[in-house]
C-alpha positions as CSV (number, residue, x, y, z in Angstrom):
1,X,-73.6,-17.4,-42.8
2,X,-76.6,-19.3,-44.1
3,X,-77.6,-22.6,-42.7
4,X,-76.6,-25.4,-45.2
5,X,-79.7,-27.3,-44.1
6,X,-81.8,-24.4,-45.2
7,X,-80.2,-24.4,-48.7
8,X,-80.6,-28.1,-48.9
9,X,-84.3,-27.9,-47.8
10,X,-85.4,-24.9,-49.8
11,X,-82.9,-23.9,-52.5
12,X,-85.5,-22.1,-54.5
13,X,-86.1,-19.7,-51.6
14,X,-82.4,-18.9,-51.4
15,X,-82.2,-18.4,-55.2
16,X,-85.2,-16.1,-55.0
17,X,-83.5,-14.0,-52.3
18,X,-80.3,-13.7,-54.3
19,X,-82.2,-12.6,-57.4
20,X,-84.1,-10.0,-55.4
21,X,-80.7,-8.6,-54.2
22,X,-79.6,-8.4,-57.9
23,X,-77.1,-11.3,-57.4
24,X,-76.4,-14.4,-59.4
25,X,-78.2,-17.5,-57.9
26,X,-75.7,-19.9,-59.5
27,X,-73.8,-20.4,-56.3
28,X,-76.8,-22.2,-54.8
29,X,-76.3,-25.0,-57.3
30,X,-72.6,-25.2,-56.5
31,X,-73.3,-25.4,-52.8
32,X,-75.7,-28.3,-53.4
33,X,-73.2,-30.1,-55.5
34,X,-70.5,-29.8,-52.9
35,X,-73.0,-30.8,-50.2
36,X,-73.9,-33.9,-52.1
37,X,-70.3,-34.8,-52.5
38,X,-69.8,-34.3,-48.7
39,X,-72.8,-36.5,-47.8
40,X,-71.9,-39.1,-50.4
41,X,-68.4,-39.3,-48.8
42,X,-69.9,-39.7,-45.3
43,X,-72.3,-42.4,-46.6
44,X,-69.3,-44.3,-48.2
45,X,-67.4,-44.0,-44.9
46,X,-70.2,-45.6,-43.0
47,X,-70.5,-48.4,-45.5
48,X,-66.8,-49.1,-45.4
49,X,-66.8,-49.1,-41.6
50,X,-69.8,-51.5,-41.6
51,X,-67.9,-53.8,-43.9
52,X,-64.8,-53.6,-41.8
53,X,-66.8,-54.4,-38.7
54,X,-68.4,-57.4,-40.5
55,X,-65.0,-58.8,-41.5
56,X,-63.6,-58.2,-38.0
57,X,-66.6,-60.2,-36.6
58,X,-66.0,-62.9,-39.1
59,X,-62.5,-63.4,-37.8
60,X,-63.8,-63.6,-34.3
61,X,-66.3,-66.2,-35.2
62,X,-64.0,-68.4,-37.4
63,X,-62.9,-71.8,-36.1
64,X,-59.3,-71.0,-37.1
65,X,-59.0,-67.4,-36.2
66,X,-55.3,-67.1,-37.2
67,X,-56.0,-68.4,-40.7
68,X,-59.1,-66.2,-41.0
69,X,-57.1,-63.1,-39.9
70,X,-54.4,-64.0,-42.4
71,X,-56.9,-64.3,-45.2
72,X,-58.9,-61.2,-44.3
73,X,-56.1,-58.9,-43.3
74,X,-55.5,-57.5,-46.8
75,X,-59.2,-56.6,-47.1
76,X,-59.1,-54.9,-43.7
77,X,-56.0,-52.9,-44.6
78,X,-57.6,-51.8,-47.9
79,X,-60.8,-50.8,-46.1
80,X,-58.8,-48.8,-43.5
81,X,-57.0,-47.0,-46.2
82,X,-60.2,-46.3,-48.0
83,X,-61.9,-45.0,-44.9
84,X,-59.0,-42.6,-44.2
85,X,-59.2,-41.3,-47.8
86,X,-63.0,-40.9,-47.7
87,X,-62.8,-39.1,-44.3
88,X,-60.2,-36.7,-45.6
89,X,-62.4,-36.1,-48.6
90,X,-65.4,-35.4,-46.4
91,X,-63.4,-33.1,-44.1
92,X,-62.0,-31.1,-47.0
93,X,-65.5,-30.4,-48.3
94,X,-67.1,-29.9,-44.9
95,X,-68.5,-26.5,-43.8
96,X,-66.4,-26.8,-40.7
97,X,-63.2,-26.6,-42.7
98,X,-62.2,-23.0,-43.2
99,X,-60.4,-23.9,-46.4
100,X,-63.2,-25.9,-48.0
101,X,-64.8,-24.7,-51.3
102,X,-68.2,-25.2,-49.7
103,X,-67.3,-22.9,-46.8
104,X,-65.9,-20.3,-49.3
105,X,-69.2,-20.3,-51.2
106,X,-71.3,-19.9,-48.0
107,X,-69.1,-17.1,-46.8
108,X,-69.9,-15.0,-49.9
109,X,-73.7,-15.5,-49.8
110,X,-75.7,-12.7,-48.1
111,X,-78.4,-13.3,-45.5
112,X,-81.8,-14.5,-46.6
113,X,-84.2,-11.6,-47.2
114,X,-87.4,-11.6,-45.2
115,X,-90.4,-11.9,-47.5
116,X,-91.7,-8.5,-46.2
117,X,-88.7,-6.6,-47.6
118,X,-89.8,-4.5,-50.6
119,X,-88.6,-5.4,-54.1
120,X,-86.2,-2.9,-55.8
121,X,-82.6,-2.5,-56.9
122,X,-81.5,0.6,-55.1
123,X,-82.5,3.3,-52.6
124,X,-85.1,4.8,-55.0
125,X,-87.3,1.8,-54.3
126,X,-87.2,2.1,-50.5
127,X,-90.6,2.4,-48.9
128,X,-91.5,5.2,-46.5
129,X,-93.5,3.9,-43.6
130,X,-94.1,6.9,-41.4
131,X,-93.0,10.5,-40.6
132,X,-92.8,12.4,-37.4
133,X,-92.6,16.2,-37.1
134,X,-92.7,18.9,-39.7
135,X,-89.6,20.3,-41.4
136,X,-89.0,23.8,-40.0
137,X,-90.1,26.9,-41.9
138,X,-87.0,29.0,-41.3
139,X,-88.0,32.1,-43.3
140,X,-84.5,32.4,-44.7
141,X,-82.0,30.4,-46.8
142,X,-80.7,27.7,-44.5
143,X,-76.9,27.5,-44.1
144,X,-75.2,24.1,-44.2
145,X,-73.8,22.9,-40.9
146,X,-70.2,23.4,-41.9
147,X,-70.7,27.1,-42.5
148,X,-72.7,27.4,-39.2
149,X,-70.1,25.4,-37.3
150,X,-67.1,27.4,-38.6
151,X,-68.9,30.7,-37.9
152,X,-69.8,29.5,-34.4
153,X,-66.2,28.5,-33.8
154,X,-67.1,24.9,-33.0
155,X,-66.1,23.1,-36.2
156,X,-62.6,23.2,-37.7
157,X,-61.9,21.2,-40.9
158,X,-58.8,23.0,-41.9
159,X,-56.8,22.0,-38.8
160,X,-58.2,18.5,-38.9
161,X,-56.8,18.2,-42.5
162,X,-53.4,19.5,-41.2
163,X,-53.5,16.7,-38.6
164,X,-54.9,13.8,-40.5
165,X,-56.0,14.7,-44.1
166,X,-59.4,14.9,-45.6
167,X,-62.6,13.7,-44.0
168,X,-61.7,14.4,-40.5
169,X,-62.9,17.2,-38.2
170,X,-62.0,19.0,-34.9
171,X,-64.7,20.0,-32.5
172,X,-63.9,23.1,-30.4
173,X,-65.2,24.3,-27.1
174,X,-69.0,24.2,-27.0
175,X,-69.0,21.9,-30.1
176,X,-67.0,19.2,-28.2
177,X,-69.3,19.8,-25.1
178,X,-72.4,19.3,-27.2
179,X,-71.1,16.1,-28.8
180,X,-70.3,14.8,-25.3
181,X,-73.8,15.9,-24.1
182,X,-75.5,14.0,-27.0
183,X,-73.5,10.9,-26.1
184,X,-74.4,11.0,-22.5
185,X,-78.1,11.8,-23.3
186,X,-78.2,8.8,-25.7
187,X,-76.6,6.4,-23.1
188,X,-78.9,7.6,-20.3
189,X,-81.9,6.9,-22.4
190,X,-80.6,3.5,-23.4
191,X,-80.0,2.6,-19.8
192,X,-83.6,3.6,-18.9
193,X,-84.8,1.2,-21.6
194,X,-82.8,-1.7,-20.1
195,X,-79.6,-1.7,-22.2
196,X,-76.4,-2.7,-20.4
197,X,-73.6,-0.2,-21.2
198,X,-70.4,-1.8,-22.5
199,X,-67.0,-0.2,-23.1
200,X,-65.5,-2.5,-25.7
201,X,-62.1,-2.6,-27.4
202,X,-61.8,-0.4,-30.5
203,X,-59.3,-2.9,-32.1
204,X,-60.6,-6.4,-32.7
205,X,-59.2,-9.6,-34.2
206,X,-59.8,-10.9,-37.7
207,X,-61.9,-13.7,-36.2
208,X,-64.2,-11.1,-34.5
209,X,-64.6,-9.2,-37.7
210,X,-65.3,-12.4,-39.7
211,X,-67.8,-13.6,-37.1
212,X,-70.0,-10.5,-37.5
213,X,-69.9,-10.6,-41.3
214,X,-67.4,-7.8,-41.9
215,X,-64.8,-10.0,-43.7
216,X,-64.1,-10.6,-46.5
217,X,-67.1,-8.7,-48.0
218,X,-66.2,-5.3,-46.5
219,X,-62.4,-5.7,-45.9
220,X,-61.6,-2.8,-48.3
221,X,-63.6,-0.4,-46.0
222,X,-61.6,-1.2,-42.9
223,X,-58.6,0.4,-41.3
224,X,-56.2,-2.4,-40.1
225,X,-52.8,-3.1,-38.7
226,X,-51.6,-6.0,-40.8
227,X,-48.6,-6.7,-38.5
228,X,-50.9,-7.3,-35.5
229,X,-53.8,-8.6,-37.6
230,X,-56.1,-6.2,-35.8
231,X,-58.9,-4.1,-37.2
232,X,-60.2,-0.7,-36.1
233,X,-64.0,-1.2,-35.5
234,X,-66.3,0.3,-38.2
235,X,-69.1,0.2,-35.7
236,X,-69.6,-1.0,-32.1
237,X,-72.0,-3.6,-33.6
238,X,-68.8,-5.7,-34.1
239,X,-67.6,-6.1,-30.5
240,X,-71.1,-6.0,-29.0
241,X,-72.4,-8.8,-31.2
242,X,-69.3,-10.9,-30.8
243,X,-69.2,-10.4,-27.0
244,X,-70.9,-13.7,-26.3
245,X,-69.3,-15.6,-29.2
246,X,-68.8,-19.3,-28.6
247,X,-71.1,-19.3,-25.7
248,X,-74.3,-21.3,-25.0
249,X,-76.8,-19.0,-23.2
250,X,-79.9,-20.0,-21.2
251,X,-83.2,-19.0,-22.7
252,X,-84.0,-17.2,-19.4
253,X,-81.0,-14.8,-20.2
254,X,-82.6,-13.6,-23.4
255,X,-83.1,-11.0,-24.6
256,X,-79.7,-9.4,-24.0
257,X,-79.5,-5.7,-24.8
258,X,-76.2,-3.9,-25.0
259,X,-75.2,-0.3,-25.7
260,X,-71.8,1.3,-26.4
261,X,-70.6,4.7,-27.3
262,X,-67.4,4.4,-29.4
263,X,-65.4,6.0,-32.1
264,X,-65.8,4.2,-35.4
265,X,-63.4,4.1,-38.3
266,X,-64.2,3.6,-42.0
267,X,-62.2,4.2,-45.2
268,X,-65.5,5.0,-47.0
269,X,-63.8,3.5,-50.1
270,X,-67.1,3.1,-51.9
271,X,-68.2,6.7,-51.3
272,X,-65.7,8.7,-53.4
273,X,-67.0,12.1,-54.2
274,X,-70.1,11.8,-52.0
275,X,-70.6,14.1,-49.0
276,X,-67.0,15.3,-49.0
277,X,-67.8,18.4,-47.0
278,X,-68.9,18.5,-43.4
279,X,-69.6,15.8,-40.9
280,X,-71.9,13.5,-43.0
281,X,-69.3,11.0,-44.1
282,X,-66.0,10.9,-42.2
283,X,-63.2,8.4,-41.6
284,X,-63.6,8.7,-37.9
285,X,-66.9,9.4,-36.2
286,X,-68.7,8.7,-32.9
287,X,-71.8,6.7,-32.6
288,X,-74.0,5.1,-29.9
289,X,-74.8,1.5,-30.9
290,X,-77.7,-0.7,-29.7
291,X,-77.4,-4.5,-30.0
292,X,-79.9,-7.2,-29.1
293,X,-79.5,-11.0,-28.8
294,X,-82.9,-12.7,-28.8
295,X,-84.8,-15.9,-29.4
296,X,-85.6,-16.5,-33.0
297,X,-89.4,-16.3,-32.5
298,X,-89.1,-12.7,-31.2
299,X,-86.6,-11.1,-33.5
300,X,-88.9,-9.4,-35.9
301,X,-91.0,-7.8,-33.2
302,X,-87.7,-6.9,-31.6
303,X,-86.8,-5.0,-34.8
304,X,-89.8,-2.8,-34.3
305,X,-88.9,-2.2,-30.6
306,X,-85.2,-1.4,-31.5
307,X,-86.3,1.0,-34.2
308,X,-88.7,2.6,-31.8
309,X,-85.9,3.1,-29.2
310,X,-83.9,5.0,-31.8
311,X,-86.9,7.0,-33.0
312,X,-87.7,8.1,-29.4
313,X,-84.4,10.0,-29.2
314,X,-85.2,12.1,-32.3
315,X,-88.7,12.9,-30.9
316,X,-87.2,14.1,-27.6
317,X,-84.8,16.3,-29.5
318,X,-87.7,17.6,-31.6
319,X,-86.0,16.6,-34.9
320,X,-88.3,15.8,-37.9
321,X,-87.6,12.3,-39.3
322,X,-89.1,9.5,-41.4
323,X,-88.7,5.7,-41.3
324,X,-88.2,3.8,-44.5
325,X,-88.0,0.0,-45.2
326,X,-85.0,-0.7,-47.3
327,X,-85.7,-2.6,-50.5
328,X,-84.0,-5.9,-51.4
329,X,-81.2,-4.3,-53.5
330,X,-80.4,-1.8,-50.7
331,X,-80.4,-4.2,-47.8
332,X,-76.9,-5.0,-46.4
333,X,-75.1,-8.3,-46.7
334,X,-75.7,-9.3,-43.0
335,X,-79.3,-8.1,-42.8
336,X,-82.6,-10.0,-43.4
337,X,-84.6,-6.8,-43.0
338,X,-83.6,-3.2,-42.3
339,X,-85.3,0.1,-41.4
340,X,-83.5,3.3,-41.9
341,X,-84.4,6.4,-39.8
342,X,-83.7,9.6,-41.8
343,X,-83.6,13.0,-40.2
344,X,-84.5,16.2,-42.0
345,X,-81.5,18.3,-43.2
346,X,-82.6,21.8,-44.3
347,X,-79.5,22.7,-46.4
348,X,-80.2,19.8,-48.7
349,X,-84.0,19.9,-48.3
350,X,-84.0,16.1,-47.8
351,X,-84.1,13.4,-45.3
352,X,-80.7,11.8,-44.5
353,X,-79.9,8.5,-42.7
354,X,-79.1,8.9,-39.0
355,X,-79.8,5.3,-37.9
356,X,-80.0,2.0,-39.6
357,X,-81.8,-0.8,-37.6
358,X,-81.4,-4.4,-38.8
359,X,-82.5,-7.9,-38.0
360,X,-79.6,-10.2,-38.9
361,X,-81.5,-13.3,-37.8
362,X,-79.1,-16.2,-37.1
363,X,-76.6,-15.1,-39.9
364,X,-74.0,-13.6,-37.5
365,X,-74.7,-16.0,-34.6
366,X,-74.0,-18.9,-36.9
367,X,-70.6,-17.5,-37.7
368,X,-69.9,-16.5,-34.1
369,X,-71.4,-19.7,-32.5
370,X,-73.7,-17.7,-30.3
371,X,-76.3,-20.2,-29.1
372,X,-78.9,-20.7,-26.4
373,X,-80.7,-23.7,-24.9
374,X,-84.4,-23.9,-24.2
375,X,-85.6,-25.4,-20.9
376,X,-85.7,-29.1,-21.1
377,X,-84.3,-29.1,-24.7
378,X,-81.0,-30.8,-25.4
379,X,-79.8,-29.3,-28.7
380,X,-78.7,-25.6,-28.6
381,X,-80.1,-23.1,-31.1
382,X,-78.6,-20.0,-32.6
383,X,-79.8,-16.7,-31.2
384,X,-80.9,-13.9,-33.5
385,X,-78.9,-10.7,-33.5
386,X,-80.1,-7.1,-34.2
387,X,-78.3,-3.8,-34.2
388,X,-79.1,-0.1,-34.7
389,X,-77.6,3.3,-34.2
390,X,-79.0,5.2,-31.2
391,X,-77.7,7.6,-32.6
392,X,-74.8,8.8,-34.8
393,X,-73.3,11.8,-32.9
394,X,-72.0,13.7,-36.0
395,X,-75.2,13.4,-37.9
396,X,-77.2,14.4,-34.9
397,X,-75.0,17.5,-34.6
398,X,-75.8,18.3,-38.3
399,X,-79.5,18.0,-37.7
400,X,-79.4,20.2,-34.6
401,X,-77.3,22.9,-36.2
402,X,-79.4,23.1,-39.3
403,X,-82.9,22.6,-38.0
404,X,-82.5,25.0,-35.0
405,X,-80.4,27.7,-36.7
406,X,-81.5,31.3,-36.6
407,X,-81.0,34.0,-39.3
408,X,-78.2,35.6,-37.2
409,X,-76.2,32.3,-37.3
410,X,-77.1,31.3,-33.7
411,X,-78.5,27.9,-32.9
412,X,-81.0,27.1,-30.1
413,X,-80.5,23.8,-28.5
414,X,-83.4,21.4,-27.8
415,X,-84.5,21.9,-24.1
416,X,-83.8,18.3,-23.2
417,X,-80.1,18.9,-23.9
418,X,-79.8,22.0,-21.7
419,X,-78.8,20.1,-18.5
420,X,-76.5,17.8,-20.4
421,X,-74.7,20.6,-22.3
422,X,-74.8,23.2,-19.6
423,X,-75.9,25.9,-22.1
424,X,-79.1,26.6,-24.1
425,X,-77.7,28.1,-27.4
426,X,-74.7,28.5,-29.6
427,X,-73.9,32.1,-30.8
428,X,-71.3,33.5,-33.1
429,X,-68.3,35.3,-31.7
């Protein structure tokens, strides 16, 4: 959630950010109008209280206190009633009231874009920053991963559909072992880089979802149990970011770096007809997530570090990739700036997203009340939160199967995975 003080101080900057996202800037004016009403009500309360104190003092100073009290009592009663009405007005408009119109407006406003985010309305305007590795020259027509996986006997979409419907998969034998190997490899590398491994709940409360910016903007994309008011996590970003919600940390604790390997659940309601075959876009998938909580002055350099941590995994696996800076229109609701890491997928002859690394600045921390206190400073500040995939298991499987396939349908595994998987290749039959 945006800081009301920021909107009050620099409304044109907020309007400019909304326009860059392709959104109507009109809500900024509405926010300022409600904010003015709120502050006017507070000012009126203070004036009425001051008048009440003056009249009370006049009674105390009067020669005939009883007579003064009798004469002034109606004015005091009127002021008390007025103060109560004004305080209720201020409360009903306040950002702290979940039902206030001001709060509702702020909840629907996305994070402020960083000035370095490229202009543009959609992914076609994203800016490539760098590439690593060369797409393989296979010397034959590459097969898509679903054909390879079924021929290898490690991927089964038919039985998954029997169990659960479309957009689910079953991994068999060496496929399941390879997925587990990737997860362990990713977690080991995160631990070596100082991340603390967390095993969080996969079901979280409405408050947890809201505090990380998932509701109500993305509620139609979530699987939920309305009777318990619990949501299945769309990403481990949610519980990892909210883990320290409502706490005041010490500056010496920062940065905090968390990693979790979890199943993730998404309806993919906005992706109808897109990537309906294979592992690219499923209702249930596994992902290793990296989350940072850091001091505000370090968050943008932290974004570079976080992105580098994810990139290093692809380099060890020998998978060609590129890093792109998302343009304004393609940057998510929570993010101030995002880099996507895209891995080469031979069957489509294109780079496809395998990790998205975002700096959410204080947008989530403000909702979740995650603060820290500097040494010798009295007032707590909001931390900055960052998140990124390190990496998505299914999409890494896609990249390995397709980039390292051989003409006979076999797949050679990257050497770094041999000790994790317990085998060096996948072969048909």
